[in-house]
VEXGUBA-683251 format. One record per residue (C-alpha): x negated, y, z. Coordinates in steps of 0.5 Angstrom, whole numbers, plus 2048, in hexadecimal, padded with zeros to 3 digits. Layout:
<recs>
<<X; Y; Z>>
...
</recs>
This chain:
<recs>
<<7F3; 78C; 833>>
<<7EF; 788; 82F>>
<<7EF; 780; 833>>
<<7E9; 77E; 836>>
<<7E6; 77A; 831>>
<<7E6; 77F; 82C>>
<<7E2; 784; 830>>
<<7DD; 77E; 832>>
<<7DC; 77D; 82A>>
<<7DC; 785; 829>>
<<7D6; 786; 82F>>
<<7D2; 781; 82B>>
<<7D2; 785; 825>>
<<7CE; 78B; 82A>>
<<7C7; 789; 82B>>
<<7C6; 78E; 831>>
<<7CC; 78C; 835>>
<<7C8; 786; 837>>
<<7C2; 78A; 83A>>
<<7C2; 78C; 842>>
<<7C1; 793; 844>>
<<7BE; 793; 84B>>
<<7BE; 78C; 84C>>
<<7C6; 78C; 84B>>
<<7CA; 78A; 845>>
<<7CB; 791; 841>>
<<7D2; 793; 841>>
<<7D2; 799; 83C>>
<<7D8; 79E; 83C>>
<<7D6; 7A4; 838>>
<<7D8; 7A2; 832>>
<<7DB; 7A9; 832>>
<<7D4; 7AB; 830>>
<<7D2; 7A6; 82B>>
<<7D4; 79F; 82A>>
<<7CF; 798; 82A>>
<<7CE; 795; 823>>
<<7D0; 78E; 821>>
<<7CB; 789; 81E>>
<<7CE; 78A; 817>>
<<7CD; 791; 817>>
<<7C6; 790; 819>>
<<7C5; 78B; 814>>
<<7C8; 78F; 80F>>
<<7C4; 795; 810>>
<<7BE; 790; 810>>
<<7C0; 78D; 809>>
<<7C0; 794; 806>>
<<7B9; 796; 808>>
<<7B6; 78E; 807>>
<<7BA; 78D; 800>>
<<7BD; 794; 7FC>>
<<7B9; 79A; 800>>
<<7BA; 7A0; 7FA>>
<<7BC; 7A6; 7F9>>
<<7C3; 7A7; 7F7>>
<<7C5; 7AA; 7F1>>
<<7C0; 7AB; 7EE>>
<<7BC; 7A5; 7EB>>
<<7BE; 7A0; 7E5>>
<<7BA; 79A; 7E8>>
<<7BD; 794; 7EB>>
<<7BC; 796; 7F3>>
<<7BF; 79E; 7F2>>
<<7C5; 79B; 7EE>>
<<7C6; 796; 7F4>>
<<7C5; 79B; 7FA>>
<<7CA; 7A0; 7F6>>
<<7CF; 79B; 7F5>>
<<7CE; 799; 7FD>>
<<7CE; 7A1; 7FE>>
<<7D5; 7A3; 7FA>>
<<7D8; 79C; 7FD>>
<<7D8; 79F; 804>>
<<7DB; 7A4; 801>>
<<7E1; 7A0; 7FF>>
<<7E1; 79D; 806>>
<<7E3; 7A3; 809>>
<<7E8; 7A5; 805>>
<<7EB; 79F; 806>>
<<7EA; 7A0; 80D>>
<<7ED; 7A6; 80E>>
<<7F2; 7A6; 808>>
<<7EF; 7AC; 805>>
<<7F1; 7AD; 7FD>>
<<7EB; 7AB; 7FA>>
<<7E3; 7AB; 7FB>>
<<7E3; 7B2; 7F9>>
<<7E5; 7B5; 800>>
<<7E0; 7B1; 804>>
<<7DA; 7B5; 805>>
<<7D4; 7B2; 809>>
<<7D0; 7B5; 80D>>
<<7CC; 7B5; 815>>
<<7D2; 7B4; 819>>
<<7D9; 7B8; 81B>>
<<7D5; 7BE; 81E>>
<<7D2; 7BF; 816>>
<<7D9; 7BE; 814>>
<<7DC; 7C3; 818>>
<<7D6; 7C8; 816>>
<<7D7; 7C7; 80E>>
<<7DE; 7C8; 810>>
<<7DC; 7CF; 813>>
<<7D7; 7D2; 80F>>
<<7D9; 7D0; 808>>
<<7E1; 7D0; 809>>
<<7E1; 7D5; 80E>>
<<7DC; 7DA; 80C>>
<<7E0; 7DA; 805>>
<<7E7; 7DB; 807>>
<<7E7; 7DD; 80F>>
<<7E7; 7E5; 80E>>
<<7E9; 7EA; 814>>
<<7EF; 7EA; 818>>
<<7F0; 7E3; 816>>
<<7F1; 7DE; 81C>>
<<7EE; 7D7; 81D>>
<<7F1; 7D3; 823>>
<<7EE; 7CD; 827>>
<<7EE; 7CA; 82E>>
<<7EC; 7CA; 834>>
<<7EA; 7C3; 833>>
<<7E5; 7C3; 82E>>
<<7DF; 7C1; 82E>>
<<7D9; 7C6; 82D>>
<<7D8; 7C4; 826>>
<<7DF; 7C6; 824>>
<<7DF; 7CC; 828>>
<<7D8; 7D0; 826>>
<<7D9; 7D0; 81F>>
<<7E0; 7D4; 820>>
<<7DD; 7D9; 824>>
<<7D7; 7DB; 820>>
<<7DC; 7DB; 81A>>
<<7E1; 7DF; 81E>>
<<7DC; 7E4; 820>>
<<7D9; 7E5; 819>>
<<7DF; 7E5; 815>>
<<7E2; 7E9; 81B>>
<<7E8; 7E5; 81B>>
<<7EC; 7E3; 822>>
<<7EA; 7DC; 826>>
<<7F0; 7D9; 829>>
<<7F0; 7D4; 82E>>
<<7F6; 7CE; 830>>
<<7F6; 7CD; 837>>
<<7F5; 7C7; 83B>>
<<7FA; 7C5; 840>>
<<7F9; 7C1; 847>>
<<7FA; 7BB; 844>>
<<7F5; 7BC; 83F>>
<<7FA; 7BD; 839>>
<<7FA; 7C3; 835>>
<<7FF; 7C9; 837>>
<<804; 7C8; 831>>
<<807; 7CF; 834>>
<<800; 7D1; 830>>
<<802; 7CE; 82A>>
<<805; 7D5; 828>>
<<7FE; 7D8; 827>>
<<7FD; 7D5; 820>>
<<801; 7DA; 81D>>
<<801; 7DD; 815>>
<<7FB; 7E1; 816>>
<<7F7; 7D9; 819>>
<<7F2; 7D7; 813>>
<<7F1; 7D1; 817>>
<<7F2; 7CC; 81C>>
<<7EC; 7C8; 81E>>
<<7EE; 7C2; 823>>
<<7EB; 7BC; 826>>
<<7F0; 7B6; 825>>
<<7ED; 7B2; 82C>>
<<7EA; 7B7; 831>>
<<7E3; 7B4; 833>>
<<7E3; 7B6; 83A>>
<<7EB; 7B6; 83C>>
<<7ED; 7AF; 837>>
<<7F3; 7B4; 835>>
<<7F6; 7B1; 82E>>
<<7F9; 7B8; 82B>>
<<7FF; 7B7; 827>>
<<7FB; 7BA; 820>>
<<800; 7B9; 81C>>
<<805; 7BD; 81F>>
<<7FF; 7C3; 81F>>
<<7FE; 7C2; 818>>
<<805; 7C2; 816>>
<<806; 7C9; 81A>>
<<7FF; 7CC; 817>>
<<801; 7CA; 810>>
<<808; 7CD; 810>>
<<804; 7D4; 812>>
<<7FF; 7D3; 80D>>
<<7F9; 7D1; 811>>
<<7F5; 7CB; 810>>
<<7F3; 7C5; 815>>
<<7EC; 7C2; 817>>
<<7EC; 7BC; 81B>>
<<7E7; 7BA; 81F>>
<<7E8; 7B3; 81F>>
<<7E1; 7B1; 823>>
<<7E5; 7AD; 828>>
<<7EA; 7AB; 824>>
<<7E8; 7A8; 81D>>
<<7E4; 7A3; 821>>
<<7E9; 7A1; 826>>
<<7F0; 7A1; 822>>
<<7F4; 7A1; 81C>>
<<7F2; 7A8; 819>>
<<7F7; 7A9; 812>>
<<7F4; 7B0; 80F>>
<<7FB; 7B0; 80A>>
<<7FF; 7AF; 810>>
<<7FC; 7B5; 814>>
<<7FB; 7B9; 80E>>
<<7F6; 7BB; 810>>
<<7F1; 7C0; 80C>>
<<7EA; 7BE; 80F>>
<<7E8; 7B8; 813>>
<<7E2; 7B7; 816>>
<<7DE; 7B1; 81A>>
<<7D8; 7AE; 81C>>
<<7D5; 7A7; 81A>>
<<7D1; 7A5; 820>>
<<7D8; 7A6; 824>>
<<7DB; 7A0; 821>>
<<7D5; 79A; 821>>
<<7D2; 79E; 81B>>
<<7CB; 7A1; 81B>>
<<7C9; 7A8; 81D>>
<<7C8; 7AE; 818>>
<<7CD; 7AC; 813>>
<<7D5; 7AF; 814>>
<<7DA; 7B1; 80F>>
<<7DF; 7B7; 80E>>
<<7E5; 7B6; 80A>>
<<7E8; 7BC; 807>>
<<7ED; 7BD; 802>>
<<7EB; 7BD; 7FB>>
<<7EE; 7C3; 7F9>>
<<7EB; 7C7; 7FF>>
<<7E4; 7C4; 7FE>>
<<7E5; 7C6; 7F6>>
<<7E5; 7CE; 7F8>>
<<7E0; 7CD; 7FE>>
<<7D9; 7CF; 7FC>>
<<7D3; 7CA; 7FE>>
<<7D0; 7CA; 805>>
<<7C9; 7C8; 803>>
<<7C6; 7C8; 7FD>>
<<7C0; 7C5; 7FA>>
<<7C0; 7BE; 7F6>>
<<7C6; 7BA; 7F4>>
<<7CB; 7BF; 7F5>>
<<7CA; 7C3; 7EF>>
<<7CC; 7C1; 7E8>>
<<7C8; 7C6; 7E4>>
<<7C3; 7CB; 7E5>>
<<7C0; 7D1; 7E1>>
<<7BC; 7D7; 7E4>>
<<7C0; 7DB; 7E8>>
<<7C6; 7D7; 7E9>>
<<7C9; 7D0; 7E9>>
<<7CF; 7CC; 7E9>>
<<7D1; 7C7; 7EF>>
<<7D3; 7BF; 7EE>>
<<7D9; 7BB; 7EF>>
<<7DC; 7B9; 7F5>>
<<7DA; 7B7; 7FA>>
<<7D3; 7B8; 7F8>>
<<7D4; 7BF; 7F7>>
<<7D3; 7BF; 7FF>>
<<7CD; 7BA; 800>>
<<7C6; 7BE; 7FE>>
<<7C0; 7B9; 7FE>>
<<7BE; 7B2; 800>>
<<7C5; 7B0; 804>>
<<7C5; 7AB; 80A>>
<<7C6; 7A4; 806>>
<<7C4; 7A0; 80C>>
<<7C9; 7A3; 810>>
<<7CF; 7A3; 80B>>
<<7CE; 79B; 80A>>
<<7CE; 79A; 811>>
<<7D4; 79E; 812>>
<<7D8; 79A; 80C>>
<<7D6; 794; 810>>
<<7D8; 797; 817>>
<<7DF; 798; 813>>
<<7DF; 792; 811>>
<<7DE; 78E; 818>>
<<7E4; 794; 81B>>
<<7E8; 792; 816>>
<<7E7; 78A; 817>>
<<7EA; 78B; 81D>>
<<7EF; 790; 81D>>
<<7EF; 797; 81E>>
<<7F6; 795; 821>>
<<7F3; 790; 825>>
<<7EE; 794; 828>>
<<7F2; 79A; 82A>>
<<7F6; 795; 82D>>
<<7F0; 791; 831>>
<<7EE; 799; 833>>
<<7F5; 79B; 836>>
<<7F6; 794; 83A>>
<<7EF; 796; 83C>>
<<7F0; 79D; 83E>>
<<7F6; 79B; 842>>
<<7F2; 796; 846>>
<<7ED; 79B; 848>>
<<7F2; 7A1; 849>>
<<7F5; 79C; 84E>>
<<7EF; 799; 852>>
<<7EB; 7A0; 852>>
<<7F1; 7A3; 855>>
<<7F0; 79F; 85B>>
<<7E9; 7A2; 85D>>
<<7EA; 7A7; 862>>
<<7E7; 7AE; 860>>
<<7E7; 7AC; 858>>
<<7EA; 7B2; 854>>
<<7EC; 7B0; 84E>>
<<7ED; 7B5; 848>>
<<7F2; 7B5; 842>>
<<7F9; 7B1; 840>>
<<7FB; 7AC; 845>>
<<7FF; 7A8; 83F>>
<<7FA; 7A4; 83B>>
<<7FF; 7A4; 835>>
<<7FC; 7AC; 834>>
<<7F5; 7AA; 836>>
<<7EF; 7A8; 832>>
<<7EA; 7A3; 836>>
<<7E6; 7A8; 83A>>
<<7E7; 7AA; 842>>
<<7E3; 7AF; 844>>
<<7E4; 7B0; 84C>>
<<7E0; 7B3; 852>>
<<7DE; 7AF; 858>>
<<7DF; 7B3; 85F>>
<<7DA; 7B9; 85F>>
<<7D5; 7B5; 85C>>
<<7D2; 7B9; 856>>
<<7D4; 7B4; 84F>>
<<7CC; 7B3; 84D>>
<<7CB; 7B0; 854>>
<<7D1; 7AB; 853>>
<<7CE; 7A9; 84C>>
<<7C7; 7A8; 84F>>
<<7CA; 7A3; 855>>
<<7CE; 7A0; 84F>>
<<7C9; 79F; 84B>>
<<7C5; 79B; 851>>
<<7CB; 796; 850>>
<<7CA; 795; 84A>>
<<7D1; 79A; 847>>
<<7CE; 79E; 842>>
<<7D3; 7A5; 842>>
<<7D2; 7AC; 840>>
<<7D2; 7B2; 845>>
<<7D1; 7B9; 843>>
<<7D6; 7BE; 840>>
<<7D7; 7BA; 839>>
<<7D6; 7C0; 835>>
<<7DD; 7C3; 837>>
<<7DC; 7C8; 83C>>
<<7E3; 7CB; 83B>>
<<7E5; 7C5; 83E>>
<<7E1; 7C6; 844>>
<<7E3; 7CD; 845>>
<<7EA; 7CB; 845>>
<<7E9; 7C5; 84A>>
<<7E4; 7CA; 84D>>
<<7DF; 7C5; 84E>>
<<7D8; 7C5; 84C>>
<<7D8; 7BE; 848>>
<<7DB; 7B7; 849>>
<<7DA; 7B0; 849>>
<<7DC; 7AC; 843>>
<<7DE; 7A5; 841>>
<<7E0; 7A3; 839>>
<<7E2; 79D; 837>>
<<7E1; 799; 830>>
<<7E3; 792; 82D>>
<<7DE; 78E; 830>>
<<7E0; 791; 837>>
<<7E4; 78D; 83C>>
<<7E7; 78B; 843>>
<<7E0; 78A; 846>>
<<7DD; 790; 843>>
<<7E3; 794; 847>>
<<7E2; 790; 84D>>
<<7DA; 791; 84D>>
<<7DB; 799; 84D>>
<<7E0; 798; 853>>
<<7DB; 794; 857>>
<<7D6; 799; 855>>
<<7DA; 79F; 857>>
<<7DB; 79C; 85E>>
<<7D3; 79B; 85F>>
<<7D2; 7A2; 85D>>
<<7D7; 7A5; 862>>
<<7D3; 7A0; 867>>
<<7CD; 7A3; 865>>
<<7D0; 7AA; 866>>
<<7D3; 7A8; 86D>>
<<7DA; 7AA; 86A>>
<<7DD; 7A3; 86D>>
</recs>
C-alpha cells in the first residue's frame, strides 16, 4: 500500500477531493465508472486551449504544428505505456465501447462468416457483448459463452468452447462487477493455437495494473481515458498492425483518405485510416498527461495499493451482518472492485443512504445484466478504489453501511 504521506500528497493533486457532499467529507468510491482528474491533467488541457488550439494534421502554421506534435506525442506515450510495437497500432477513439464497435464493424463484417463462432464470457460489460450479438445475428455466426462459477471466476471447463470454428474470443481482463482478474494470457494462447483472434476489454485493467500487449499477445485491446485520470471522450484501440492493414475503415470522411477521385478513394496510412474527421485533440493531450502521472507513481505500486485496500475492505466489510459480497475472495486475483448487497435493501437505496454520508458508490446492474442473472439479483451496490483512496475511505464506507442498517431497521 502507498504510505500515508504519499497518499496525502496525491490527494492534494485532485481539487474535487477537497469538497464536501451533504455536509460530509467527500469519499469517492466509484472509480470503476470514472476517475477524478489531477490538476496536472486539467492544466494540460487548459494550456492547449489557451496557447496552441488548432486543428491537427492540416495546417502548416505554428499553432497547427504545435497541436499536431502534442497529439502525436500522446500516441507515443500510449505505445510505451502498453508496450505496443509502434504508433501505427494505436487508434484514438471516444472510449472502449467505440473501440470494440470498430473491431466488430471493420474486422467482424469482413472476416466473420456463416457458421463461425465468437466466444465471450458471461461477465462481459454490455460494450463487449451487444456488438457481438448483432454481428453474429447478421452473419449467422454462433455466439457462445464461458460461464461464471459461484466464486465469480470464469468456468475453465468452458474454455473448450474455443475450437477450430472460433474466429474471435472477446474477453474482459477485469470484471467491472466482480473484480475478477482473468488469465487473458492463457486464453489468448488457447485461442491462437486454434487460429482465433483475441480482443481484450482492458477498461478495468489498463488504469490499475501493468498491461503489456506483447506479453498478453492479444490482437486487440480496448480502454478508456476517463477511467485512468484522463478526460472523457477519449479512448484507445490497440490492434496489431498486420490486422489493421487488412481491415476496411470504420468511419469515413476527412483525414482518413490519401487520394480521392469521383468514384473511388484510397485510404490514409495507419493509424489515420481509422481517425476520420477532427479528433479529440484535448482528450489525447489530457490522456497523455494522465499516463505520465500514473507512470510517475508506478503501475506496480498502484496495483499493490489497490490489492491492499481490497484485502482490508473485504476483511472489514465481512463483519457486517447481512452483507453479501460477490466475486473472488482472494485479493491476488481481484481488482479494486467490491460489489455487494445488504440484506433485502435494494442497492439503489443503499447508495442513497451512503450518499447522505458523503460516500459515493454505484448501484444498479453495471451494464452487466448477465452477471445479475447468474447471481439472481436485480442489482448490486459497488465500491471501487483507486490510487487516491485510503484506509479512511474504507472506514467511512463501513460506518455508512452501518448507518444504512439502522435506517432500515436491520440491527
